[in-house]
N, C-alpha and C positions, 0 to 999 in steps of 0.2 A: 366519564368526562375526559379523562386522559386519552382514551382511545380516539376521541374526535379532534385531538390536536393535530394540525396538519404538518407543521415543521418537525422533522425527525428529531433534531437535537432537543427541541422543547419537550417532545414526548418522552425521550429517553431520560432527560434530567428529572422530569416529573415522576417517571416510573422509579428511578433510583431513589428519590426522596420517599416515595410511598413504601418501597420495599424496606428501606432502612428503618423507617418509622415503625413498620409492622414488626420487624425483628426486635427492635428495642422495646416496644410495648409488650410483646410476648415475654421477653426476658424479665421486665419489671413485674408483670402480672404473676409469673411463676415464683418470683422471689417473694412477693407479698403473700402468696398462698402458703409458701413455706413458713412464713412468719405467723401464720394462723388467721389471716384475713380470708373473707369469702372470695371465691373466684368470680371474676367479672365476665359478663357475656361479651363476645365480640373482641376478645383480646388474643385470640389464636390466629395463626396464619390462614386457616381455612376460611375465616370470615372475609378474606380478600375476594373469595370466589362465591360469596353469598348471592351476588347479583345474578339473576337467572340467565342473562345473555352471556356473561363471562363464564358461568358454569357450563352452559351449553357449548360454548366455544372450546372449553377445556376438554369436554367429553366427546366432542364430535371428531370423527376420524379425518374426513377431508373438509377442512374449512379454508376458505380463500384468504382469510386475514392473517397477516404476519404478527398481529398484536399479541397473540397468545405465546408465540415464540419469544417475543421481546419480554413479556411478563415473566415467563419461566426462567429465561437466561438472566434477567435482572435479579430475580429472587436468589438464584443459585450463586451468582457472582457476589451479591451482597453478603451471603453466608460466608463465602471465602474471605471477604474483607473483615468480617466480624471475627474470623478465626485467627487473623494475623495479629502479631503483637503490636501494641500501640507505638507509634513513632514518637521520638523525642521532638516535640514541637517547640521551635524557638519563638515563633510568632504566636502570641496568645490571642486567638480570636474566638469567635462564637463556636466554630466547629470543634476546636480542641476541648472547649468547656463541656459541650454536649457529650462527646465520646468519653471524656474524662469522668463525668458524672456517672455515665453508664457503667464504666469499668470499676470505679472505686467507691462510688456512693452507695451501692446496694449490697456490699459484702461480696463474699467469694462466689456465691451462686450466679451472679450476673455474668461472670466470665465463662460460664458453661455454655458455649455457643452451640454445642451439639444438639441441645434440646430443640431450639427453633429450626435448626438444620434438619433434624429428623422429621419434624412436622412438615417442612417444605418437601422433603422427599416423599412423604406419604401422600400429601395433597396433590403433587404434580405427577403421580404415577401414571395417569391416563396418557401422558405425552408419549410413552413408548409405542402406543398404537397409532399415532398420527401418521398421515401421509402428507408430506410438505413439499411435493414436487422435487424431491432429491436434496432438499436442504437438511443439514444435520447438526447445526450449531447448538440448538436448544437441547437436543438429545445428548450431545457430547457433554454439555454442561451438567445435565442431570446425572448422567452415569458417573462423571468424575466425582460429584459430591457423594453419590451412593457408595462408590468404592472407598472413598476417604472415610466415611462413617463406618462401613463394615470393617475396615482395618483398625480404626480406633477402638471399636467395641469388640474386636476379635470374634466375629460371628462364626468362624471355623470351629472354635472351641465350644460352641453351644452357649446356653444361658448359664451364667455363673450362679453359685449358690451363696446363701447367707453365711454358711460355715466356712466358705472360702474367702470371706471378707468383703463380699459385694454388698453395696448399699441397696435400699429398696428402689431408689431412682434408677440405679444402674440395671437392676434386674428387670424393671418395667421397660426401660429403653431397649434392652437387648431382646426382650420378648417381642416388642413391636417390630424391631428390625428383622427378626427371624420370620415373623408373620408376613412382613412386606416381601421378603425374598420368596416365600412360597407363592404369594400372589403374582409376583413377577414371572416365576416359572410358568404359571398358568397362562400368563399374557404372551409367552413366547410364541404360541400358536397364532396369535392375532397381530403380530408385528407386520405392518404394511410397507415399511421401508427396508428393502433387502439389505442395504448397507448397514443398517442398525442391528440386524439380527445377530451377526457375528460378534459385534461389540457387546451386545446385551448378554449373549452366551458367555463371553469372556468374563464380564463383570459378575455374573452369578456363579459360574463354575469355580472362579478363583476363590470365592469367599463363602460358599455354601458349607453347612455342617454335614458332611457325608456320614460321619460316625453316628450322628443322631438320627439317621433315617431308620425307619422300621424295617428290619430284615424280612419280616413276614410278607411285606408288600413288594418283594423283589420282582414278581411277575405282573404287578399291576401297571397298566400303561400310564396311569396318572401319577405314579411314583416320580418325585422330582428328578432323580437320576436318569430314569428312562426317558422322561420328557427332554432333558438336556441332550442326551445322546441321539434321540430321534431328530432333534433340530440340528445337531452337528452333521448328521447324515444329510439333512436337507441342504445345508450350505455346500458340503463337499460335492454332492451330486446335482447341483443346480444346473440344468442343461440350458435353460433359456437365459443365461447370464450375459446381458448386453452391457456395454460400457456406460450407457445412460443410467441404468438402474443400479448396477452393482460394480464394485471394483474387485473382480474375482480374485486377482492375485493377492490383494491385501486380505480379503475375507478368508481365503483358504489358509493363508499364513496364520491369521489370528486363531482360527479354529484348531489348526494343528498344534499350535503352542498350548492352547487351553486343554487339548486332548492329552498332551504329554504331562502337563502339570496335574490334571485331574486323575489320569491313569496311574501316576506314580504314588498317589495318596491313598488309594483304596483298592483292595483286590478285586471287588465286584466291578468297579468302574474300569479297572485295567483289563479285565476279562472281556467286557462288552466293547471297549474301545479297540482292543486288539482285533476283534472281528471286523469292526468298521474300517480300520486302517488297512487291513489285509485286502478287503474288498476294493477300497479306493486305490490301493497301490496297483492292482491288476486291471484297473479300469482305464480306457483310453482318455478319459477326461483329465487324468493326472499327467502333468508334464514331467520331464526327467528330474527337475529340481525337487518337485513334490514327492516323487517316488523315492529318491535318496533320503529325503527328510523323514518319510514314513518309516523307512528301514531303520534309521537311527532311533526314532521315537519308540518303535516296537522293541528294539534291544533294551532301551532304558526302562520301559514298562516291565519287560520280562525280568530284568535284573532286580527292580524294586519289589516285584512279587515274590521272587525267590529268596531275597534277603530281607525278610520282614523286620527282623530285629536290628540289623546293622545298617539301617537306612540313616543317611545323614539328614538331620532335620532341616538344614539350611537349603537343601536342593529345591524342596517344594514349598518353601516358606512364602506366605502371602506378602505382597508388597502393597503399599497404599497408593501406587501410581496407576494412571489410566493411560496406556501408551498410544491410544488412537486420538485423532482429532480430525476435523474437516479439512485441514490444510497440511497434514503431515506428508502427503504424497503429491508430487507434481502432476501425476496423471489426472487428478481431480481438478486441476487448477482452472482450466479455461472453459469450464461449463458455467452456464448462467447461474445455476444453483450454488456452486462453490463461490462464485464472485459475490453473490448476495450474502452468503454466510460470512465472508470476510468483512463485508461492509457492515453487517449487523454486529459482528464481534467488535469492530472498531468503534461503533457508536456506543455500545453498551459499556465497554471498558472506559472510554473517555468520560461518559456521564458519571460512572460510579467512582472513578478516581477523582474526578472534579469535586464530588460530594464528600467522599470519605477522607481523602488525603489531598486537599486543595493545594495548588501551588501558591506561594506567597503572592499577594496582589502586586500589580504593576507599581502602584504607589509605594508599597513597602520596598520593592527592589530599587526604585529610583532614589528613595531616601537613603537606603543603605549603600548602594553602589555609586550613586551620584552620576557624574558624566560618563563613567565607564560602562554604564548599563547598556546592554544590547537592545533594550526596549526603545531606545531613542532612534526611531526609524526615520529615514529620509522621507519628507512629505512627497506625495505623488506630484509629478510635474504636470502642469495643465497644458493641454494641446489646443491651439487656436483652430477653430473650425470654420471661420468665415473668411471672406476675401478682404483685401486691404481697403477697398473703397466702399464697402457696404456701410449703410447708415447704422446698422446694429453690429456690434462686435460680440461674438460668442466664443467662450473657451470652456473646456470641460476636462474633468479628470474622473477616474472611476475608483471605487473601493469594492473589493470582493469579499463576500462572506461564504467560505466554503462549507461551513457546518450546515447552513440553511440552503445552500445552492442559490444564493442571490448575488446580483451585481447591481450596485447603485451608481448612476452617472450623475455627477454634480456639475451643473452648468452655471456660468456667470454671464449675464446679458448686460451689455453696456450700450447706451444711446450715444452715438458719436456725433450726432447733429447738434446744431445750436438750439433747435426747436424742441418743444415737448411733444413726444409721440403719444397720441391719444390711445392707440391700441396696437399691440403687437402680439401675435400668436406664435407660440413655440410648439411645433409638432415633432414628435419623436416616433419613428417607425423602426421595426426590428427586422433583422435577417439572421439566418442561422438557427442556432438552438435556443434562442431567447424567447420568452413568452411573458405576457402580462398576467397578473394574478386573476383578473376578472375576465380573461379570455378575449379582450379587445385587440384589434390589430395595431392601433397606435394610441399614443397619449397626446392630449392637447392641453396646453397651459395658456390661459389668456392673461396678458399683462396690460394694465390700464395706466395711463399717465406716466410714461417713462420720462423722467426729468433728465435733461442733458448731463452727461458725465456721471450719472448716479447708477452704480451697478446693482442689478437685481439678481439674487441667487435663487435657483430652483433645482430640484433633483427629481430623478425618476428611478424607481427600483424594478428590476425585472428578474425572473427566475431563469435558470439554465437547465434544460431538459437532458442534454447529453453532451459528450465531448465532440465539439464541432466548431469550426471558425464562425465567429458571429460578430455582428457590428450593429451599432445604433445609428440611425440615419436622422440627423436633425435638420429641420426645415424652419425657416423664420418667415412668417407671413406678416407683412407690414402694411397697414391700411392708411395711406396718406390722406384720404378724403373723409376719414371717420369723424363724425360729429360736426361736419361743416354744412349740415342741411342737405340739399339735393346734390346730385353728382355735379351738375353744372348750375350753380345758383344764379339764374338769369334775372337781372333787375331791369327789365325793359319796359316799354309802354304797355305791353299786353300782360304784364305780370298779374294785375288785379283781376283781369277778365278770365285768365286760364284756370278752369276749375281744378285741373290736375295739380297745378302748382299750389293753389289755395289749400287743397286737401293735404298736400305734403307739409305745408306750413303748419296746418292745424295739428297734425299728428306730431307729438313731441318726440317720437322714436327717431333718433338720428340714423341716417342711411350709412351702411358700411362702405359702399363704394368698392371699386375693384382693388384687391390686394396686390402688392408687389411681392412675389415669392423669391426669397433668397435661399438658394440651395447651399447647404454647408457640406464640407467634405465629411464622409462617414467616420464615426468614431469606432475604430476597430478594437476589439478586445483581444489581447494576445492569447494564443493557445496555451502558453505556459501558465496563464492565470487559472486555468481549469485543472491544474495539477496540484498535488500535495506531496511534500517530501515523505518518503516511506522508509522508515528506519529498518535496516535489514543487515544481517551480518554478511561478510564477504562469502563465507561458506554457503549460506542459504542462497545468496545472489547467484553464485556460479552454478549452484545446483538447479536453480529455476531457469537460468538463462537458456540452456539448450531446449527446454521443453516449451518455450513460447512459440506459438504457431505463426504469428505475423511478424514480418521482418522488413525493414527498409534500410538500404545502405546508400550513402552519397559522400561526395568529397567536397571539402570547402577550403578556401585559401584565406589567409589573413596575414597581416604584417606584424613583425615584432621588431622592436627597436632595442638593440643591445650595444651600448658603448663598451669598449674593451674592458674597462675596470668593473663596470656594473655586472657584466656577464660572468667574469671570473668570481666576483664576490657572491653572486647569486648561486653559482654552481657549488661554491664552498659551503653555503648555508642550506643547501638542499632544495632550493627553489629554482626551477629552470627559467631562464630569462625569456624563452620563447613561448611561455604560457601567458604572457602579458595580453595577447589578443583574445584570450578566452577568460580573462579574469572576471568579467561580468557574470559568468556562469554561477559563481559562488553565491550571488544574491538571488538566484532563481529558485523556485520551489522544487529542488531536487535534494535527495540525501546522497552525500558523497560516500560511496560504499567503502572505498579504501583509497589511500593516497596513491598518486599515479605510480604504477608498478616499477617502471624503469626510470630512475631519476638522473639519467646521465645526458651527455650532449647528444647521444645517438638517437634517443627517442623517448616517448612516454605513452602511457595508456591510462585512461581514467574511466571509472565506472560510476554511474549515477542510477539511482532508483527513485521512482515516483509512482503515485497512484492518481488516477483521475478522480474527480469529485464523485463519480458514480461507481467506484470500486474496481475499475480495470487497472491492471498492473502494467507499468512501462519501465523498461530497463534501457540504459543507453551506455555505449562504450565509445570512447574517442581514442583513436590511435593516431600518433603523429611521429614524424622523424625530422630532426633538424636538417636544414639544408647545409651542404658543405660550403663553408665560407673560406675566405682567403686566410684568415688567422684562426688559430686554435680556439681563441676565446670568442668566437662568433662574430668578430669584426665590429667596426664602428658604424657600418652602413645599415640602413633600414632594409630588412630582408623579407621576402615573401615566404610564407610558411604554408605547407599543405598538410591537411589532416583528414582522416577518414572517420565519419560518424556512422555507427551501426545502432539502429533503434529496433528493439524487439518488444512486442506487446502481447497481452493476453487475448486481444480481440483484433481482427483484421480491420475493423472500422477505424480504430485508433491510428494504425499506420497509414491507412488510405487517406485519412484527414491530414496527416503530417506530409505525406508524399504529394498531395494535390498542389501544394505551394511550398516547395523546399526553401526558397529564398525567404519567404515570409516567416517560416519556422525558425530559420537561422537568425533572422533579425530579432525575433522574440527571445531566442536563447541568449544571444551575445550582444544585444543592443546595436545591431547593425555592424558588428565588428568582423563578421565572417561572410565571405561571398561564395555562393554556391557555384560549383564548377562541374558541368556535365562530363560524362565519362570520356566521350571522344576528345574533348578539349584536354583532359588530363593526359590521354595518350599522346596527343600532338605535343603538349608541353614537355612530356618526358622524352620523346624522340628528339625534340629541339635541344634539350639540355645535354642529351647524350652526344648529339652532333657537335655542339660547342666544345664539350670536354674532349672529344676525339680530335677536333681541329687543334685544340691547345696542346694535346699530347704530340701531335704531328709536328707542330711548331717547335716544341721543346726538343724533339728528336733532331729536327733540322738544325737547330741552333747549338747543338752539342759541339764543343771544340774538337778538331781533328787530333789524333794522337801525335805527340811530338816526336820527330825523327831528326837525326843529325843532318845539317845542311850539306847538299851535294849538287851535282848538275841536274838539269831538268829531267833527263831520262831516268836518272836514279830515283828522283822524286816520284815520277810516274810509276816505276816498277814497285817502289815501296807502297804507293797507294793501292796498287793492284793486289799486292801481297796482303796488306792490311784488310782490304775488303774481303778477300778469300778467307782469311783467318776469322773475321767477324761472322761470316756465313757459317763456317764450320762450328764456331762456338754456339751460334743460335741453334744449329741442328742438334748439337750435343745436349744443350739445355732443354730442348723440347719447345713446343709452341708457347708463346707468351700468354699469360693468363689475364693480362691487363684488360683487353677488350673482349675476351671470350665470355666473361661473366654476364649473365642477364641482369637487368636492373633489380629484379626481385631477389636474386641470389646475393647480389652485392649488399642490398639492404638487410637481408637475413643475416649475412656474416657480420655486418656492422652491429646489428642488434645483439647477436650472440657475444661479440667481443665486449659490447657495453655491459651486458649482464655479468659476464665474467669479471670485468673490471670492477663493477659495483660490488660483487660478491667478495672480491679480494679486499676492497676498501672496508666493507663491513667487518670481515674477519680481522683485519688489522686493528680496527677500532675496538673490537671485542678483546683482542689480546692486550691492547694498551690499557683498557679498563681493568682487565683481570690483574695485570701487573701493578 
């Protein structure tokens, strides 16, 4: 049933509920069995996959549905939630009661989350053979849980014994895990996603019990160690490694690390791996970095085999972490499969956190925080869509729901005439990426009997298919002759005799008559509405930034108003006065990655990150430098400010859409505060500013007072002038050429920014020293 839910957020939330319930039921059932009750059928995780279709989906290699990935990911993430300690919940709601009962009401056994987790890992084993068009999120979740369980049960050390203090449950669980590892080793040959092969090798090799392998089977090709090493060979010598299917650099690194750790643990593994690494090192497939790494690994393996007794245990100790994931490397980022992985991860995490650790409700926050609450949003402003003299007044506002990809337009229709309008039709057509759920091209709403000055509210909901400019086109059809009988109700002498008129009179159905069509202005949906703030650390942002393939750059101008006192006060408190023109950016769906880097009069830089509703990543940097004004504190006058916008995205369709109407994008971003300026205009303006400043410098030079000399006759004055001029020329020659006008605009700006950074650094250092003192 859940599989048929169309809205993603609904499906994820339902899956999260089902997975949590399944885990809780499993725990309660185990606990009741321990207390001596009979085991109940259908209380284990495997019963989730009883349905034939779900089971076939799980065991099929190439299935087109993403549902199985969603199910496995939700199950695994729910296991991780179960393993976390309980939060101290201030608000006592139903959620805390359920989890509290689960934790404390059934004794100690209920807290043993590893049992249901072990069942999940066993049941979901077929997922390692899947081929999901390059998507890896579900596999990564599965392997992360597997590695965590192997670490907790210490599978390297083999199955513990009763005389070592192990309980029956522990022995049973460890045996199950060992068997599962052997099954996964057999599955290595059937892995269909090359990216997963290296990760699966790492997960198994890191935690397999090599000491427990039968030494008599050393030559058997089915021996687990031989299978692992043959698969390491397969990854290292993968000739047809294309960027679409594998990430060769990462795969080779992962395999080399696991070779080092595996070879240092056991002499036979070290001997076999030495042979493989020597062969790889002399192969043209290995780049210089890999060759050097092989040399280092070989030395380490040799040292470990020679010094069997003096090995330091910590070197090859297993860790419970899983160092890979679908988004660790930027190389994978802008493929469709990686974008889909990120989207799926976001949906699963959101649904599970909403269920297990719900945020306090809006009502609770409003009651506790009162007026200071950030939930008190400004209501959307309605836009008038009709002309001033139209008989019907229509205004509208929209509300967007990003989780379901829906936008709802709310319309208010008002009859401005004195008469009652018998019939008015509202037609709404779509342009851009919008669509109606039923596939129709437009929506029609018939309104009957519109009383004068009585507003009628109606709304229309549409879906958004991708990131694109879109608009709703509203049309009002007003029927002035509706219900008044015939179109021209003629009451003449021949009325009784005309059979057509008699027929019309007899039929009670009133004629529509010709409608008057009132075209309204289109209701445009801002592009920024289709974005979501994407929380990201500055380090991650600057790491991703250069790897984004699509880029668009443009310049904008805006005005800032800085009165002398305001400007100096703002500077003192770390807020630049010239950011006033961009202040509306803070209310837009962007995550501010870091505060603007240079907080001085000279300039600023701001970084923003967002995601589209459909998973594409969008980063934006804004660079600006303050104009030189007459006073140091930016002056009292209103000044024009120029700043450069650089937008990079994971997909060229995003930047193409932004670049198709830059002024429209700027209006969406800054509520009309910034005006787009084409490149040639920027150059002309810069040349004009330079010319004006040169003229001022020339005027200043000309206005300089002449050097004072003792008064004498006219000839003497002339001689003195001549001498002084000669001296000035010599001085200029000695000093070298003047640097005032020789600097280019870019160099001057660069120097100013450098000075600003240094000044800022000194200020921060001073603040630190004063704090320390």
